[in-house]
Structures are given as structure tokens and as C-alpha cells.
BABAVEX-814245 format. One record per residue (C-alpha): residue in three letters; z negated, x, y negated. Coordinates in nm, 4 decimals. Example, Ala and Ser with C-alpha at 12.3 -4.5 7.8 and 13.67 -1.06 7.14 Angstrom:
<atoms>
<atom><aa>Ala</aa><pz>-0.7800</pz><px>1.2300</px><py>0.4500</py></atom>
<atom><aa>Ser</aa><pz>-0.7140</pz><px>1.3670</px><py>0.1060</py></atom>
</atoms>
This chain:
<atoms>
<atom><aa>Met</aa><pz>-2.6363</pz><px>16.2925</px><py>-15.8728</py></atom>
<atom><aa>Ser</aa><pz>-2.3216</pz><px>16.4068</px><py>-16.0487</py></atom>
<atom><aa>Ser</aa><pz>-2.0060</pz><px>16.2118</px><py>-15.9826</py></atom>
<atom><aa>Thr</aa><pz>-1.6616</pz><px>16.3351</px><py>-16.0651</py></atom>
<atom><aa>Asp</aa><pz>-1.3076</pz><px>16.2169</px><py>-16.0053</py></atom>
<atom><aa>Ser</aa><pz>-1.1991</pz><px>16.4386</px><py>-15.7182</py></atom>
<atom><aa>Ser</aa><pz>-0.8238</pz><px>16.3818</px><py>-15.7615</py></atom>
<atom><aa>Asn</aa><pz>-0.7780</pz><px>16.6863</px><py>-15.9867</py></atom>
<atom><aa>Gln</aa><pz>-1.0896</pz><px>16.8787</px><py>-15.8933</py></atom>
<atom><aa>Pro</aa><pz>-1.0846</pz><px>17.2023</px><py>-15.6924</py></atom>
<atom><aa>Ser</aa><pz>-1.1941</pz><px>17.1631</px><py>-15.3320</py></atom>
<atom><aa>Lys</aa><pz>-1.3669</pz><px>17.4204</px><py>-15.1141</py></atom>
<atom><aa>Ala</aa><pz>-1.2068</pz><px>17.2704</px><py>-14.8014</py></atom>
<atom><aa>Thr</aa><pz>-0.8552</pz><px>17.2672</px><py>-14.9472</py></atom>
<atom><aa>Gly</aa><pz>-0.8988</pz><px>17.6166</px><py>-15.0855</py></atom>
<atom><aa>Gln</aa><pz>-1.0155</pz><px>17.7487</px><py>-14.7516</py></atom>
<atom><aa>Tyr</aa><pz>-0.7271</pz><px>17.5749</px><py>-14.5730</py></atom>
<atom><aa>His</aa><pz>-0.4677</pz><px>17.7358</px><py>-14.8018</py></atom>
<atom><aa>Ser</aa><pz>-0.6381</pz><px>18.0736</px><py>-14.7784</py></atom>
<atom><aa>Val</aa><pz>-0.6223</pz><px>18.0694</px><py>-14.3977</py></atom>
<atom><aa>Lys</aa><pz>-0.2697</pz><px>17.9238</px><py>-14.3910</py></atom>
<atom><aa>Gly</aa><pz>-0.1539</pz><px>18.1921</px><py>-14.6323</py></atom>
<atom><aa>Thr</aa><pz>-0.3009</pz><px>18.4627</px><py>-14.4123</py></atom>
<atom><aa>Val</aa><pz>-0.1199</pz><px>18.3208</px><py>-14.1069</py></atom>
<atom><aa>Val</aa><pz>0.2127</pz><px>18.2985</px><py>-14.2935</py></atom>
<atom><aa>Glu</aa><pz>0.1660</pz><px>18.6529</px><py>-14.4242</py></atom>
<atom><aa>Thr</aa><pz>0.0961</pz><px>18.7812</px><py>-14.0718</py></atom>
<atom><aa>Ile</aa><pz>0.4060</pz><px>18.6086</px><py>-13.9350</py></atom>
<atom><aa>Gly</aa><pz>0.6058</pz><px>18.7683</px><py>-14.2138</py></atom>
<atom><aa>Asp</aa><pz>0.4600</pz><px>19.1109</px><py>-14.1351</py></atom>
<atom><aa>Val</aa><pz>0.5312</pz><px>19.0767</px><py>-13.7622</py></atom>
<atom><aa>Thr</aa><pz>0.8860</pz><px>18.9467</px><py>-13.8047</py></atom>
<atom><aa>Gly</aa><pz>0.9744</pz><px>19.1625</px><py>-14.1022</py></atom>
<atom><aa>Ala</aa><pz>1.0434</pz><px>18.8539</px><py>-14.3165</py></atom>
<atom><aa>Thr</aa><pz>0.9342</pz><px>18.9771</px><py>-14.6577</py></atom>
<atom><aa>Thr</aa><pz>0.9705</pz><px>18.6325</px><py>-14.8147</py></atom>
<atom><aa>Trp</aa><pz>0.7161</pz><px>18.4975</px><py>-14.5650</py></atom>
<atom><aa>Thr</aa><pz>0.4857</pz><px>18.7908</px><py>-14.6321</py></atom>
<atom><aa>Gln</aa><pz>0.5016</pz><px>18.7356</px><py>-15.0067</py></atom>
<atom><aa>Ser</aa><pz>0.4682</pz><px>18.3576</px><py>-14.9751</py></atom>
<atom><aa>Gly</aa><pz>0.1645</pz><px>18.4013</px><py>-14.7510</py></atom>
<atom><aa>Lys</aa><pz>-0.0011</pz><px>18.6421</px><py>-14.9936</py></atom>
<atom><aa>Glu</aa><pz>0.0522</pz><px>18.3990</px><py>-15.2806</py></atom>
<atom><aa>Glu</aa><pz>-0.0816</pz><px>18.0990</px><py>-15.0875</py></atom>
<atom><aa>His</aa><pz>-0.3829</pz><px>18.2994</px><py>-14.9734</py></atom>
<atom><aa>Ala</aa><pz>-0.4605</pz><px>18.4034</px><py>-15.3326</py></atom>
<atom><aa>Gln</aa><pz>-0.4221</pz><px>18.0458</px><py>-15.4581</py></atom>
<atom><aa>Gly</aa><pz>-0.6513</pz><px>17.9214</px><py>-15.1816</py></atom>
<atom><aa>Glu</aa><pz>-0.9159</pz><px>18.1793</px><py>-15.2655</py></atom>
<atom><aa>Ala</aa><pz>-0.8938</pz><px>18.0877</px><py>-15.6346</py></atom>
<atom><aa>Glu</aa><pz>-0.9360</pz><px>17.7166</px><py>-15.5583</py></atom>
<atom><aa>Tyr</aa><pz>-1.2312</pz><px>17.7821</px><py>-15.3263</py></atom>
<atom><aa>Asn</aa><pz>-1.4038</pz><px>17.9972</px><py>-15.5903</py></atom>
<atom><aa>Ala</aa><pz>-1.3391</pz><px>17.7401</px><py>-15.8636</py></atom>
<atom><aa>Ala</aa><pz>-1.4873</pz><px>17.4614</px><py>-15.6495</py></atom>
<atom><aa>Gln</aa><pz>-1.7866</pz><px>17.6777</px><py>-15.5653</py></atom>
<atom><aa>Ala</aa><pz>-1.8515</pz><px>17.7516</px><py>-15.9331</py></atom>
<atom><aa>Gln</aa><pz>-1.8122</pz><px>17.3860</px><py>-16.0281</py></atom>
<atom><aa>Asn</aa><pz>-2.0544</pz><px>17.2742</px><py>-15.7558</py></atom>
<atom><aa>Tyr</aa><pz>-2.3051</pz><px>17.5384</px><py>-15.8662</py></atom>
<atom><aa>Val</aa><pz>-2.2934</pz><px>17.4143</px><py>-16.2265</py></atom>
<atom><aa>Glu</aa><pz>-2.3297</pz><px>17.0516</px><py>-16.1128</py></atom>
<atom><aa>Gly</aa><pz>-2.6340</pz><px>17.1564</px><py>-15.9097</py></atom>
<atom><aa>Ala</aa><pz>-2.7842</pz><px>17.3227</px><py>-16.2161</py></atom>
<atom><aa>Ala</aa><pz>-2.7278</pz><px>17.0068</px><py>-16.4209</py></atom>
<atom><aa>Asp</aa><pz>-2.8926</pz><px>16.7880</px><py>-16.1549</py></atom>
<atom><aa>Arg</aa><pz>-3.1788</pz><px>17.0334</px><py>-16.1265</py></atom>
<atom><aa>Ala</aa><pz>-3.2422</pz><px>17.0282</px><py>-16.5030</py></atom>
<atom><aa>Ala</aa><pz>-3.2122</pz><px>16.6491</px><py>-16.5271</py></atom>
<atom><aa>Gly</aa><pz>-3.4480</pz><px>16.6100</px><py>-16.2322</py></atom>
<atom><aa>Tyr</aa><pz>-3.7030</pz><px>16.8398</px><py>-16.3906</py></atom>
<atom><aa>Lys</aa><pz>-3.6820</pz><px>16.6426</px><py>-16.7164</py></atom>
<atom><aa>Asp</aa><pz>-3.7322</pz><px>16.3122</px><py>-16.5315</py></atom>
<atom><aa>Ser</aa><pz>-4.0216</pz><px>16.4552</px><py>-16.3337</py></atom>
<atom><aa>Val</aa><pz>-4.2007</pz><px>16.5834</px><py>-16.6432</py></atom>
<atom><aa>Leu</aa><pz>-4.1361</pz><px>16.2607</px><py>-16.8324</py></atom>
<atom><aa>Gly</aa><pz>-4.2690</pz><px>16.0587</px><py>-16.5384</py></atom>
<atom><aa>Ala</aa><pz>-4.5798</pz><px>16.2761</px><py>-16.5203</py></atom>
<atom><aa>Val</aa><pz>-4.6465</pz><px>16.2467</px><py>-16.8941</py></atom>
<atom><aa>Met</aa><pz>-4.5918</pz><px>15.8694</px><py>-16.8962</py></atom>
<atom><aa>Gly</aa><pz>-4.7870</pz><px>15.8139</px><py>-16.5736</py></atom>
<atom><aa>Asp</aa><pz>-4.4775</pz><px>15.6778</px><py>-16.3958</py></atom>
<atom><aa>Lys</aa><pz>-4.5114</pz><px>15.8123</px><py>-16.0410</py></atom>
<atom><aa>Ser</aa><pz>-4.1795</pz><px>15.6570</px><py>-15.9361</py></atom>
<atom><aa>Gln</aa><pz>-3.9862</pz><px>15.8343</px><py>-16.2107</py></atom>
<atom><aa>Gln</aa><pz>-4.1718</pz><px>16.1551</px><py>-16.1348</py></atom>
<atom><aa>Ala</aa><pz>-4.0841</pz><px>16.1328</px><py>-15.7639</py></atom>
<atom><aa>Gln</aa><pz>-3.7185</pz><px>16.0514</px><py>-15.8364</py></atom>
<atom><aa>Gly</aa><pz>-3.7054</pz><px>16.3479</px><py>-16.0724</py></atom>
<atom><aa>Asp</aa><pz>-3.8553</pz><px>16.5749</px><py>-15.8071</py></atom>
<atom><aa>Val</aa><pz>-3.5936</pz><px>16.4598</px><py>-15.5545</py></atom>
<atom><aa>Arg</aa><pz>-3.3043</pz><px>16.5101</px><py>-15.7974</py></atom>
<atom><aa>His</aa><pz>-3.4386</pz><px>16.8538</px><py>-15.8892</py></atom>
<atom><aa>Asp</aa><pz>-3.4604</pz><px>16.9528</px><py>-15.5217</py></atom>
<atom><aa>Val</aa><pz>-3.1100</pz><px>16.8217</px><py>-15.4460</py></atom>
<atom><aa>Gly</aa><pz>-2.9714</pz><px>17.0187</px><py>-15.7402</py></atom>
<atom><aa>Lys</aa><pz>-3.1538</pz><px>17.3306</px><py>-15.6241</py></atom>
<atom><aa>Ala</aa><pz>-3.0081</pz><px>17.2910</px><py>-15.2730</py></atom>
<atom><aa>Gln</aa><pz>-2.6591</pz><px>17.2402</px><py>-15.4183</py></atom>
<atom><aa>Gln</aa><pz>-2.6967</pz><px>17.5587</px><py>-15.6220</py></atom>
<atom><aa>Lys</aa><pz>-2.8189</pz><px>17.7505</px><py>-15.3161</py></atom>
<atom><aa>Ala</aa><pz>-2.5212</pz><px>17.6287</px><py>-15.1095</py></atom>
<atom><aa>Asn</aa><pz>-2.2777</pz><px>17.7396</px><py>-15.3798</py></atom>
<atom><aa>Glu</aa><pz>-2.4201</pz><px>18.0740</px><py>-15.4858</py></atom>
<atom><aa>Pro</aa><pz>-2.1434</pz><px>18.3244</px><py>-15.5494</py></atom>
<atom><aa>Ser</aa><pz>-2.1082</pz><px>18.5746</px><py>-15.2690</py></atom>
<atom><aa>Thr</aa><pz>-2.1695</pz><px>18.9359</px><py>-15.3580</py></atom>
</atoms>
């Protein structure tokens, strides 16, 4: 499947962490009247949401690429009579489809 260097890639887990942390900091700021905490929390929450959405979109696109490559391999295997290639293509297609399903944008 697709492999990417995760050092500079958006992460759903990191995005969710910062979103929740930002909400907590914002709430503390609201309760204590510390406007700098409120503002800081809002900003961290927004950055976390943006990172989560970016990671979700990236994972969806990677799923689409795996799905298309799997379909190509499956068809090629079927045409050439290579059952192994066809089966590997089917698996890659299904994995890509599952990755897309898991990263569909919420409405």
C-alpha cells in the first residue's frame, strides 16, 4: 500500500489531541476569565481540527490511489491469466476502498 514519510505529514491522532487540548484550555480561560487562555485554546483547537481534516483528506486520496492500482492489477492479472496478480489486485483494491470509507469527510 502507500507509504509516506510521516515526519511532516498531518496526523489524525495529533490533530484530535490538539483539538481536545485547545477546548480544555479555552474552557479554563472562560471559567477563570483569562482571555489569553481562551484565545490560545481557540487557536489550538482550530489548528487541531485543520490537521485532523488534512490527514483525513490525505488518507482518503491514498485509499483512492490504492483502490485504482489494485483494480488495474486485478484486471491485468485476469487478462494475462495470472491468478496471483489478480488476487493481489483484488486485495489492494479492497484495502483502498476500506481506507476511503474510514476517511470519508463528515457531512
